[in-house]
N, C-alpha and C positions, 0 to 999 in steps of 0.2 A: 562887734559891733558890724563889722561888715556881714557877719553872718544875719543879723538879724534886718538891715537895707535887705539885704538881697532876698529873703524871706517875705519881707513886705513889699516887694518888687513882683517877685512871682506869685503872688494872692492878687497886685492890679491886676495884670493880666490873665491870671488865668479867668478872673469874671468880669474884666472887661469882654473876655471872647464868649460868654454861655450868654445864655436865656434867650435868642434870634425869637423873631415874631414873625410867624409864617402866616402870608396872605390868604385872604379866605376872600371869595368874590360871591354873594349870594342873592337871588332874587326869587321871588314868591308872584302870584299871581291868582286871581279867584273870583269867579262870581257864586255867590249865597244867595240863600234866603228866597231862589225863584218861585214864585208865586200863579197860578194861573187862574184868572178870575172871568166868568160867562155870564153875561146878563142879557135880557130878552126886551127889546120896547117894543114888540107887541103882546098885550097880554095875555092872548090865545094862545100866542107860540113858547114851548118851552123851548131856552137858550140849550144850545148844544154843542161839541167839540168832538171829533173823531181824531186820533193821534192815527198817522200813516208810519209808512218805512222811513228809517233813520239809520246813520251808520257812526256810532259811537267811535270815537277811539281814545287811547290812552296809551301813553309809553313814553322810554325816557332815554337818553343816549347817555354813557360816561365814557370820559376819555381819560387816561392819566399818562404820568410822564415817560412810563415804560410801554409808550405804546399798546397798551392793554386795552380793549374794548369790552362795554357790559350794554347790551340793548334788548331792552322787555319793548314789545309790543302787544296790543291787544286791539280786536273789533267785538262788535256789538256778540254778546251783553259782556260789561267789561267786570273785572273783579273788583272789589271794594278799593283796594289800593294800587299800583303796577309802579315801576321801576327800574332802575340801573344803578349799580354801584362799583367802585375802584376804588383804589387804596387812593389816589386823587380827587377824585370828583366824584357826584354824586348826583341823579337826579331822581325825584318820585311825582306821583300824580293821584288824581281822586275823584271820582265820579260817583253820588249817591243821588238815592230818587229815581234810578232809570229805570226801572221794573214795570212801574205804574204812569211813568209819567215822563216829559222831555229831559226830566234830571235836576233833581234840587239845588246843587253844589258841583263847581267844577272849581277842582285848584291844582296847580303846577308850582315846583318847588324845585331849585337847584342851587348846586355849589362845587366851587371849584378851590381846589387847597393851592400852597404854594408849589411850583415845577420845579423844586430841587434848587438842582445846579446850573440847568442849560435853558435858553431862552426854545432852543430847539424842540424842546419836548413839553409844551404847554398841557396843563389839565383845562378841559372844557366838559359843560354837562347840556342837555337840554331835555325839559319835561312839558308836556302839552298833551290837555283833554280838550274834545271838542266832543260837539253834538251837531254833525254835518247835515243840514238842509232835511232835517225833519220834518218832516209834512203834516200839515194839518188841514180839517175841513169845519168850516163853520156852518151851522143850520142858518135858514133866512130869520133877518132879524137879529143874529146874535149878535155879542159885540163881548171880545176879549179881551182883556188887560193883564200884561205881563210886567209885572211888578219885581223887583231886582236890587242888588247889591253888587257893587264889584272893589278891589283893591288890588293893588298893585305896590311891590317895593323893588329897589334895586341897592345893592350896599360894595362899596370894596374898602378894604381895609389900609392897603398900601398906598395905591393907584398906580407911581410911575416910578419905578427901581432906577433911578441914573447910572449904579455900578453897574448891571447885567441888562441895561434898558428894555426890560420886563414889564408888562403893566396888565393891567386887569381891567375889565368889564362886565355890566351885570345890564341885562333889560329883561323888561317885563312887560307884559301886557293882556288885558281881558277885554273880551268884547260880544254884547250879543245883537244880534237884529232879526227883524223879522219883515218878510217880503210880503205883502198882502195885497189884490185890489188892483196890480200896477204901482202899489205905492213901495217904498220902502224906510224905517225906522230904526234906530239902533240907539247905540251908546258906546262907549270906550272909557280905560284909564289904561295912560301910559307912564312907566318911570324906568329910569334911561342912567345910570352911573359909570365912570371911568376913572380921569383923573383932572383936577383944575390946571392951570396954565403951570403952577408952582410946581407941579408932580404930584399934590396931596389927594387923599382917596375923598369919592362924593357919597352920599344919600340922597336918596330920592323916592318919594311916594306917590301915592293917588290914590283917591275913593271916592264913592259916590251913592247915590243912589236913584233909582229914576223909577218911573211907570210910564209906559208904551199902551195906547190901546186903537184897536182894529175893528169896524163895523161893518157885517153883511149886510150892507142894501140893496144889494140884487134881489131876484125875484127866486132865487135856489139857492143850494150850498154852494162854497166854493172854498177853494182850498190856496192854502198858504203854505210860509216857509219860514223856517226857524232856524238859525246860527247860532253856536254858543262856542266859544273858542278862551282856551287860558293855556298865556304860553309863558315860560323862562327860560331862559339861557345865561351862562356864566362862561368867561375865561380868562385864564391867569396864565402870566409865564412870568412871573414874579418869582425870585428865588427867597431864600430866607433872609429875610433884614433886620441887624439888632435893634433893637429898643433904643432912644434916646436916652436912656440910663447906662445903656451899655459903653455907647459913645463915650460919655462924662467919665465912668471910668478907665474906659481908655485912654483918654485924654490925660487923665491924671495920672497912670502908671506909666504911659510916655514919658511923662515930664517929672516923675520920680528918675525913672530911670537917665533922665539927662543931668539934673541933677548930681547924681551919683558920680556919673560917668566926667563929670566937671569937678567935682573934688577930687579924682582920682586922677584928675590933668594937672590940677593946682599940686597935688601932697608929689606926685611924680619930680616936681621943677624944681622942689625945694633943697636947699642948702644946708647940711647938719654939719655945725661948725664943734670937734671937740673941745676942750681945756684940757691943758697937759695939769 
């Protein structure tokens, strides 16, 4: 019977300390389906738009628990996908449609995994894509309309771990702004997640579609500027955290140990009387 009891205790404790949960903070941001439409208010004048200089930027930074780094940055013209990756974190960024227009979609993604055993070595990652100050010139009587959609997400899986005081954060945003004729219009989506007052993780998201128009009512061509930005960043200093089921098994295993030890203490106090 002792052998069976000991085996059960060992199994309970072995399962109790297995299957850890690893924190994983993630964030994404994107501007997509960007379309540019031009019309003319003068039937005798054809609408026109001319794209000028711009600075595309695409890149990512990733840092892991061993203080290893991975950085990749690119300027115009960007590749289809860019990014950085280490064992504990990763970031990627993408710009499409940049060859003949200001770009049709921009996205950035970041992920940071559990930071191992020490909050002194956190994982963090940043992804970014931009088209900074893309200039354009509208012809006389031309109206330009920028239509686009944006989305952002931010999520943590552990939030705050009181055992090692580690925590997670995730943030993302995407925006588009147009400067033309002394006015400015634009919109953005923002998501932010970390942990609640009880330490539990958070999830946040935002999305929307917009349309912004500008008209050149001057007597000649007029120049404006377009800014597009997608950004995501994550941070994690949380170590491996046992699942709730693991805590339950651990408690059951320790309870069984207590029962057996109590039984042994009672047995040691027994007095065996022999009969002649």
